[in-house]
C-alpha positions as CSV (number, residue, x, y, z in Angstrom):
1,X,26.2,-11.3,12.7
2,X,26.4,-11.5,8.8
3,X,29.0,-9.1,7.4
4,X,27.8,-6.5,5.0
5,X,29.9,-8.0,2.2
6,X,27.5,-11.1,2.4
7,X,24.6,-9.3,1.5
8,X,24.6,-8.9,-2.3
9,X,22.9,-6.3,-3.9
10,X,21.4,-7.8,-7.4
11,X,19.8,-4.7,-8.9
12,X,19.4,-1.0,-8.3
13,X,16.6,0.9,-10.3
14,X,15.3,4.4,-9.7
15,X,11.7,4.8,-8.5
16,X,9.3,6.0,-10.9
17,X,5.7,6.2,-10.6
18,X,4.5,3.5,-10.0
19,X,7.4,1.8,-8.6
20,X,8.8,-1.4,-10.3
21,X,8.0,-4.5,-8.5
22,X,8.4,-8.3,-8.8
23,X,6.0,-11.2,-8.8
24,X,3.9,-11.8,-6.7
25,X,3.5,-7.8,-6.5
26,X,1.8,-6.0,-9.6
27,X,2.3,-2.3,-8.5
28,X,3.2,-0.2,-5.8
29,X,3.1,3.6,-5.6
30,X,3.8,6.3,-2.7
31,X,1.6,9.3,-2.4
32,X,3.0,12.1,-0.2
33,X,0.5,15.3,-0.5
34,X,1.0,18.4,1.6
35,X,-2.9,19.3,1.3
36,X,-4.1,22.7,3.0
37,X,-6.6,23.2,5.4
38,X,-10.1,21.8,4.2
39,X,-13.4,23.5,3.5
40,X,-17.2,22.7,4.3
41,X,-17.2,19.8,1.8
42,X,-13.9,18.3,2.9
43,X,-11.9,19.5,-0.2
44,X,-9.1,21.8,-0.2
45,X,-9.7,25.4,1.2
46,X,-7.7,26.7,-1.8
47,X,-8.4,27.6,-5.6
48,X,-8.3,24.7,-8.0
49,X,-8.2,27.1,-10.9
50,X,-6.0,25.8,-13.6
51,X,-5.8,22.1,-12.5
52,X,-7.1,19.5,-15.0
53,X,-9.7,18.3,-12.6
54,X,-10.3,14.7,-13.1
55,X,-6.8,13.9,-14.1
56,X,-4.8,16.4,-11.9
57,X,-1.6,14.3,-11.1
58,X,1.0,17.2,-11.6
59,X,1.5,18.0,-7.9
60,X,1.3,21.9,-8.3
61,X,1.8,23.5,-4.6
62,X,2.8,20.0,-3.4
63,X,-0.6,18.2,-3.9
64,X,-2.9,16.6,-6.3
65,X,-6.6,16.2,-6.9
66,X,-6.0,13.2,-8.7
67,X,-9.5,12.1,-10.3
68,X,-11.3,13.9,-7.5
69,X,-13.0,17.1,-8.5
70,X,-14.1,18.3,-5.0
71,X,-12.5,16.3,-2.8
72,X,-8.9,14.4,-3.7
73,X,-8.6,10.8,-4.4
74,X,-10.0,8.2,-6.6
75,X,-13.9,8.0,-7.2
76,X,-15.4,4.5,-8.0
77,X,-13.5,2.3,-10.3
78,X,-13.5,-1.6,-10.8
79,X,-10.9,-4.0,-10.0
80,X,-10.4,-7.9,-10.6
81,X,-8.1,-10.4,-10.0
82,X,-5.8,-9.1,-7.5
83,X,-5.6,-7.4,-4.4
84,X,-5.1,-3.7,-3.1
85,X,-2.9,-2.8,0.3
86,X,-3.4,0.7,1.2
87,X,-1.0,1.7,4.2
88,X,-1.6,5.2,5.5
89,X,1.2,6.8,7.4
90,X,-0.7,10.0,7.8
91,X,-3.9,11.4,6.7
92,X,-7.2,9.7,5.9
93,X,-9.0,7.7,3.3
94,X,-12.8,7.2,2.9
95,X,-13.5,3.9,1.2
96,X,-17.0,2.8,-0.4
97,X,-17.6,0.0,-2.6
98,X,-20.1,-2.1,-4.8
99,X,-20.7,-4.9,-2.0
100,X,-21.9,-2.2,0.8
101,X,-18.6,-2.0,2.6
102,X,-17.5,1.4,3.8
103,X,-14.8,3.0,5.9
104,X,-12.6,5.9,7.2
105,X,-9.2,4.8,8.1
106,X,-5.5,6.4,8.3
107,X,-2.7,7.5,10.8
108,X,-1.2,3.9,10.7
109,X,-4.3,1.7,9.6
110,X,-4.0,-0.7,6.4
111,X,-6.9,-1.9,4.3
112,X,-6.7,-5.1,2.7
113,X,-9.0,-5.7,-0.2
114,X,-9.3,-8.5,-2.5
115,X,-10.9,-7.8,-5.5
116,X,-11.5,-11.4,-6.6
117,X,-14.3,-11.7,-9.3
118,X,-14.9,-8.2,-9.3
119,X,-15.4,-5.0,-7.2
120,X,-16.0,-1.4,-7.7
121,X,-14.3,0.8,-4.9
122,X,-13.9,4.5,-4.2
123,X,-10.8,5.7,-2.4
124,X,-11.2,9.5,-1.4
125,X,-8.8,11.7,0.8
126,X,-11.2,13.9,3.0
127,X,-9.3,16.9,4.4
128,X,-10.8,17.0,7.9
129,X,-8.7,19.8,9.4
130,X,-10.3,23.3,8.6
131,X,-7.7,25.2,10.7
132,X,-4.5,23.4,9.7
133,X,-3.1,21.5,6.8
134,X,-4.1,17.9,6.0
135,X,-0.9,16.0,5.2
136,X,-1.0,12.4,3.2
137,X,1.2,9.8,2.9
138,X,0.2,6.5,1.7
139,X,1.6,3.5,-0.1
140,X,-0.7,1.5,-2.2
141,X,0.6,-2.0,-3.2
142,X,-1.2,-4.6,-5.6
143,X,-0.6,-8.2,-4.7
144,X,-1.4,-10.7,-7.5
145,X,-4.1,-13.6,-6.9
146,X,-3.1,-17.1,-8.1
147,X,-5.5,-18.1,-10.9
148,X,-7.5,-20.4,-8.7
149,X,-8.3,-17.5,-6.4
150,X,-9.1,-14.7,-9.2
151,X,-12.7,-15.8,-9.2
152,X,-13.1,-15.6,-5.3
153,X,-15.7,-13.2,-3.7
154,X,-14.5,-9.8,-2.9
155,X,-13.2,-9.5,0.7
156,X,-12.8,-6.4,2.7
157,X,-10.3,-6.5,5.9
158,X,-8.9,-3.9,7.9
159,X,-5.4,-4.1,9.8
160,X,-6.0,-1.1,12.3
161,X,-3.2,0.9,13.7
162,X,-3.4,-0.3,17.1
163,X,-3.5,-4.1,16.0
164,X,-0.3,-3.5,13.7
165,X,3.0,-4.7,15.5
166,X,6.0,-2.2,15.3
167,X,9.2,-4.0,16.2
168,X,11.6,-1.4,17.6
169,X,15.5,-2.4,18.5
170,X,18.0,0.2,20.1
171,X,21.6,-0.2,19.9
172,X,23.9,0.7,22.9
173,X,24.1,4.4,21.6
174,X,20.3,4.6,21.8
175,X,20.0,4.6,18.0
176,X,16.7,2.8,16.9
177,X,15.1,1.1,14.3
178,X,11.4,0.7,14.0
179,X,10.0,-2.0,11.6
180,X,6.2,-1.8,10.7
181,X,5.2,-5.5,10.3
182,X,2.0,-5.3,7.8
183,X,2.3,-8.8,6.5
184,X,5.0,-11.7,7.6
185,X,6.9,-12.2,10.7
186,X,9.4,-10.4,12.6
187,X,11.0,-11.3,15.6
188,X,8.0,-12.9,16.7
189,X,5.5,-10.2,16.1
190,X,2.8,-11.1,13.6
191,X,0.3,-8.6,12.1
192,X,-3.6,-9.5,11.7
193,X,-4.1,-12.2,9.0
194,X,-4.3,-11.2,5.5
195,X,-7.8,-12.0,3.7
196,X,-8.5,-15.9,3.5
197,X,-7.9,-16.0,-0.5
198,X,-4.9,-14.0,-0.4
199,X,-1.3,-15.3,-1.8
200,X,0.0,-14.1,1.7
201,X,-2.3,-16.4,3.4
202,X,-0.6,-19.5,2.5
203,X,2.3,-20.1,5.0
204,X,4.6,-21.2,2.2
205,X,4.6,-18.2,0.2
206,X,6.7,-16.0,2.5
207,X,4.9,-12.8,1.7
208,X,6.3,-9.9,4.1
209,X,5.4,-6.1,3.8
210,X,7.5,-4.1,6.2
211,X,7.9,-0.3,6.6
212,X,11.7,0.2,8.2
213,X,12.5,3.8,9.8
214,X,16.1,3.8,10.5
215,X,17.5,6.6,12.9
216,X,20.9,8.3,12.2
217,X,23.7,5.6,11.8
218,X,21.2,2.6,13.3
219,X,22.1,-0.8,12.1
220,X,19.6,-3.5,11.6
221,X,19.9,-6.9,10.4
222,X,17.1,-8.2,8.6
223,X,16.4,-12.1,8.6
224,X,16.9,-14.1,5.7
225,X,13.8,-15.1,3.9
226,X,12.5,-18.6,4.7
227,X,11.8,-19.9,0.9
228,X,14.7,-20.5,-1.4
229,X,12.4,-18.9,-4.2
230,X,11.5,-15.8,-2.2
231,X,12.3,-12.4,-4.1
232,X,12.9,-9.2,-1.9
233,X,12.9,-5.6,-2.8
234,X,13.8,-2.6,-0.7
235,X,12.5,0.8,-1.7
236,X,14.5,3.5,-0.2
237,X,11.6,6.1,-0.5
238,X,12.9,9.0,2.0
239,X,15.8,10.3,4.0
240,X,19.7,10.0,3.6
241,X,21.6,7.4,1.9
242,X,21.5,4.0,3.5
243,X,24.2,1.4,3.5
244,X,22.8,-2.1,2.3
245,X,25.2,-4.6,2.6
246,X,28.5,-3.2,1.2
247,X,26.8,-0.7,-1.1
248,X,25.5,2.9,-0.5
249,X,21.8,3.7,-1.9
250,X,20.6,7.0,-2.3
251,X,16.9,7.7,-1.5
252,X,14.6,7.3,-4.4
253,X,16.2,4.1,-5.5
254,X,14.8,0.4,-5.3
255,X,17.1,-2.4,-4.6
256,X,16.6,-5.8,-5.4
257,X,18.6,-8.1,-2.8
258,X,19.5,-11.8,-2.4
259,X,16.4,-13.0,-0.1
260,X,18.5,-16.1,0.9
261,X,20.9,-14.2,3.3
262,X,20.5,-11.7,6.1
263,X,20.4,-8.1,4.8
264,X,22.4,-5.6,6.9
265,X,21.3,-1.9,6.8
266,X,22.6,1.2,8.2
267,X,20.9,4.5,8.3
268,X,22.1,7.9,6.8
269,X,23.1,10.9,8.6
270,X,19.4,12.1,8.8
271,X,17.7,8.7,8.9
272,X,16.3,6.6,6.2
273,X,13.0,5.3,5.4
274,X,12.4,1.8,3.3
275,X,9.7,-0.1,2.4
276,X,10.2,-3.9,2.0
277,X,8.2,-6.2,-0.3
278,X,9.0,-10.1,-0.5
279,X,7.2,-13.1,-1.6
280,X,7.3,-16.2,-3.6
281,X,6.6,-15.6,-7.0
282,X,3.4,-16.9,-8.4
283,X,4.8,-17.9,-11.5
284,X,1.8,-17.7,-13.7
285,X,0.8,-15.6,-16.8
286,X,0.0,-11.8,-16.1
287,X,-2.1,-10.2,-18.6
288,X,-3.4,-7.0,-17.2
289,X,-5.4,-3.8,-18.8
290,X,-6.0,-1.2,-16.5
291,X,-7.9,-2.4,-13.3
292,X,-8.2,-5.9,-14.4
293,X,-5.5,-8.7,-13.9
294,X,-6.0,-12.1,-15.2
295,X,-3.9,-14.8,-16.9
296,X,-5.0,-14.5,-20.4
297,X,-6.6,-12.4,-22.9
298,X,-9.8,-14.1,-22.6
299,X,-10.0,-13.3,-19.0
300,X,-9.5,-9.7,-19.8
301,X,-12.3,-9.6,-22.3
302,X,-14.8,-11.5,-19.8
303,X,-13.7,-9.1,-17.0
304,X,-15.0,-6.1,-19.3
305,X,-18.1,-7.9,-20.3
306,X,-19.0,-8.8,-16.9
307,X,-18.3,-5.1,-15.6
308,X,-20.5,-3.9,-18.4
309,X,-23.3,-6.4,-17.4
310,X,-23.3,-6.3,-13.8
311,X,-21.4,-3.4,-12.4
312,X,-19.7,-5.8,-10.1
313,X,-23.0,-5.6,-7.9
314,X,-23.8,-2.0,-8.8
315,X,-23.5,1.3,-7.0
316,X,-25.2,1.9,-3.7
317,X,-23.8,5.3,-3.2
318,X,-25.1,8.8,-3.8
319,X,-22.0,10.0,-5.7
320,X,-19.0,8.4,-7.6
321,X,-16.6,9.5,-4.8
322,X,-18.6,9.6,-1.7
323,X,-17.2,10.8,1.6
324,X,-18.3,10.3,5.0
325,X,-19.5,13.0,7.8
326,X,-16.5,15.1,9.2
327,X,-17.0,13.6,12.5
328,X,-17.3,10.0,11.8
329,X,-13.9,9.0,13.3
330,X,-12.0,5.9,11.9
331,X,-14.3,3.0,11.6
332,X,-15.2,0.0,9.4
333,X,-18.6,-1.1,8.1
334,X,-18.7,-4.7,6.5
335,X,-21.0,-6.1,3.9
336,X,-22.8,-8.0,6.7
337,X,-23.2,-4.7,8.5
338,X,-20.8,-5.5,11.2
339,X,-19.3,-2.1,12.5
340,X,-16.0,-1.8,13.8
341,X,-15.1,2.0,15.4
342,X,-11.8,3.2,16.6
């Protein structure tokens, strides 16, 4: 086993909103909302007085409406030039988009969406429980696309909870470390494939997204990355301080580590939760304006022109923030009308 001292911590930074990321990642945010019981409209059965509806990010009472006005969430908005990866640990998301796809996913599911040459989508958070709270915890991660893939057709994928591996190891004292493998490979476990035009779909890019849950005092050594250019960041987002190599890191911090050597982790007294993002940099110019990420200013201007002209396919839904029936269950309906139900 590699000694702790041989796992150098290169940088430590405080987690803001959004989190600081490294190429090939563009953006990462952690939503944690203690929503109350839901009403008949799948919104909160609570007063919304005093909230700046449409721009409610202040988290009063432990939850936000975000851009939603009846149901919390993010009504229809455009993207071009990158991918969104949405991993939901608890609660549900109702997805609808301009190419006709729709889904309800959550409770361990991940949605992977290639925006490519343009898509409009809505992400609403339906509060399905009328008799109890509706806690929501999710991560949304933006993964860049190389220039040659920014003009790809949009692609919608679901990585269902049941198909996504969790690698759990217990030490001789029964202390466990569980790693949810959303992308990449760990100990022979590989998740469903990413979309075909994703940077993560290329075997030499070493993209991995792992959610790591260390119980109290548990140890785990993460293997070194495969590529010598790979960048690796550990986001310590919850729990007690963790030992990363020879450093103690408080929750609420991100840590850039040397990806060329194994990473030795030791959980804190009350356990620790970490999200890991790694990958080989794309190494191309990044010019972004809101929901568009291209590689030059001309690309940004073209994105706005195309969106005004075409709406990226139009909006086939009755509202900007549609939600599905309360009893719809977990499902995905794809643009070709293929239906998956869980």
